[in-house]
N, C-alpha and C positions, 0 to 999 in steps of 0.2 A: 817704479818710483812712486812713493806715497805723496799725498798732497802736502804733508808736513815737510818732506824733503824738497819739494818744489818751492815751497814758501821760504825755506831756509836758503835756497839758492838765490832767491830774489833779494835777500838781505845782504848779500855780499857787497862790501863797500864800493861805491862808485862816486868819484868826486868830479864836480863840475865847477869851474871858476865862474863866479858871478860878480860883475861890476869891479873885478880886480881886487876888491877888499874882502869878499866873502866866498866861501866854498860850501857847496851842498854835499852832504855825505849821507848816502843811503845806509844807515847803520843805527842800531839802538844805542842810546847814550849809556854811559856807565852808571851804575847805581849812584855814585857820588855826584856826578853831573846832574842826573835826574832829580835827586833830592834838592840839590843846590838851586837849580833853575826854577823848580816849583816854588821854593821858599822865596827867592828873590823877585818872583813875578806875582806873588800873592795867591798862588793856587794852594789848595788844602795840602797840609803836610802828609807825607807817607813815610812809614817806618822803613828802615833798610830791609827788613824781612819781606814786607809787602812789595817793595820796589824790586827786589831780587826776583821774586816769583813772577810778578807782573811783567817785568821787562823780558823775562825768558819766554813769555807767551805772546810776544808781539808778532803780528803778521807782517808788518812793514813799518819802518821808522825813518824819519828824516832828522838829521842834525845839521845845523848851520854853525860854522865856525869862521873866525877871521882867517884869511889866508896866511897871516903872519903867526897864527897860533892855532893850528888845525886840531889840536887835542883838547881845546877848550870850547865847550858848547855855549853858544850865545842865543840859540833858538832851537826849538824841537817840535816834533809832532809825531803821533803814532797812530797806527790802525790796529785795532784788536777785533776779535770776533771768532766765529766758528769756521771761517774760511769758505762758507757756501751760502748760507741763508741770511745771516745777520753779521753786520760789521759796525764798529763804532770808531769815530775819530776822537782821540783823546790827547791831552797834554800839549795842546798848541800853546806855546809860550815863547816870548822873546824878551831877553833881558832889557830892563828899562833904558840903559845907555844905547841900545841898538834899535829901539822902537822908532817908528816913523820913517823907516828906510825901505819899506816894502818887503821885509823879511817874512812877515806873517803870510803875505800873498805868495811868496816863493815856496814856503812850506806847504800851503794849501795846493799850489800847482803840482808839486811832486806827489802829494797824496791823491789828488784827482787823477793824475796820469796813471798811478798804480790802480786806482779804482776802475778806470776805463778798461784796463787790461786784465783785471783779475776778479772783479765782482761779477758773478753770473747774472744773466738777464733777470731772474726773479729775486735777486739779492736786495737787501735793504741796508742802507748806510745811515746811521744815526749820529748825532752829536748834540752836545749842550752848548749853547752860546752864552757867554758871560758878558754883561754890560752891552756895549754896542757892537760886539764882534759879529753879531748876526748880519750886519751889513757886508762884512768880508765874506761870510759863508754864502750869502745870496749870490755873489758873483760866480760861485762855483756850482750853482744849481740847487742849493738847499732852500727849502721853504719852511716858514714857521708853522708849527703844528702842535696841538696839545697831545696828539697821539698819532698812531699810524693811520687811523681811519677817523671819520667825523664822530663816531660814537665811542672812541677810545680816549683815555687820559694817560699821559706819561706819569710814571711813579718811580720812586727811588727808595732804597733802604741803605743808609750809610752806617758803617761800623767804626 
């Protein structure tokens, strides 16, 4: 069994009822849901082509839906990376009508549980915090840093 096959097995949908109103689904959102949730939450837009390729390379993903409408994503988060050395949490988003209900924390809990079980001892997990979301991420062990070491600086190149 290859590492990719093991990761694909992890992505098999698993639903858990939360507070009766929401369910957590361990599955990558559809391209349509992904683009829609990003747009409605103010994240930078992605083209369908970019979303299709990116979503196919997800290591682990969490969707939150209302129990009454399990096919409609109201919150999401993904783990991407090389599966061994470096990982990045991306696309943490909750639709405005569902914010303030602890859904972001639920998404992070699922991602943290996956990290605890799948990231090797020497692995590094990165994320970018927008606005005051850094306070949420601190609850899960993340610390603010300019780079991975005191002498490094984080950089990005956007296309």
